C-alpha atoms as one frame of an Amber mdcrd trajectory, in Angstrom:
protein
 -10.704  15.821 -31.216 -11.112  17.564 -28.301 -13.980  15.229 -26.400 -12.302
  12.175 -27.066  -9.457  14.192 -24.953 -11.770  14.830 -21.811 -13.433  11.242
 -22.197  -9.466  10.021 -21.832  -8.598  12.764 -18.654 -12.161  11.778 -16.802
 -11.668   7.882 -17.593  -7.612   8.441 -16.410  -9.402  10.128 -12.870 -11.418
   7.323 -12.368  -9.054   4.934 -12.281  -6.680   6.617 -10.442  -8.146   6.175
  -6.945  -7.587   2.040  -7.412  -5.203   0.299  -5.341  -2.407  -1.680  -6.744
  -0.710  -5.078  -4.933   1.848  -3.474  -2.861   4.849  -4.081  -5.108   7.533
  -1.235  -3.740   9.052  -2.359  -0.784  12.247  -1.188   0.846  15.095  -3.797
   0.185  17.323  -2.037   2.767  14.866  -2.961   5.641  16.398  -5.233   8.044
  13.450  -8.658   7.950  10.861  -8.020  10.550  10.820  -4.599  10.120   8.227
  -3.733   7.556   4.595  -4.247   7.987   2.262  -4.996   4.601  -1.015  -4.993
   4.339  -3.110  -5.819   1.470  -2.662  -2.456   0.009   0.069  -0.612   1.190
   2.657  -0.871   3.825   4.747   0.778   6.418   7.510   0.324   8.717   6.179
  -2.016  11.642   5.801  -0.931  15.254   6.558  -3.059  17.553   9.524  -5.305
  15.232   9.245  -8.734  15.016  10.274 -12.138  13.331   8.326 -12.427   9.972
   5.330 -13.421   9.212   4.604 -11.815  12.204   0.993 -10.256  12.253   1.321
  -6.435  12.961  -0.968  -3.273  11.856  -0.332  -0.214  10.043  -2.372   3.009
  10.537  -4.760   4.476   7.827  -7.043   7.045   7.323  -9.483   5.369   8.295
  -8.425   3.166  11.468  -5.159   0.200  11.308  -5.472  -2.552   9.098  -4.269
  -5.782   9.528  -0.896  -6.876   7.772   2.252  -9.326   8.209   5.747  -8.318
   8.705   8.275  -8.817   6.253
């Protein structure tokens, strides 16, 4: 029983670093103020028209995205 619980815990811990698609975005943000990358989103440094290129600061540098 303890071994099964330990294996389940290790499996859950192994899955934590997975990056899921970006679904949760601020609904009340005006168009062109949110930059969406493949793995996360951020407030646009420079707002612009939706669909324009943008970038978000990440721990390993800037990540390219698209304004929404």
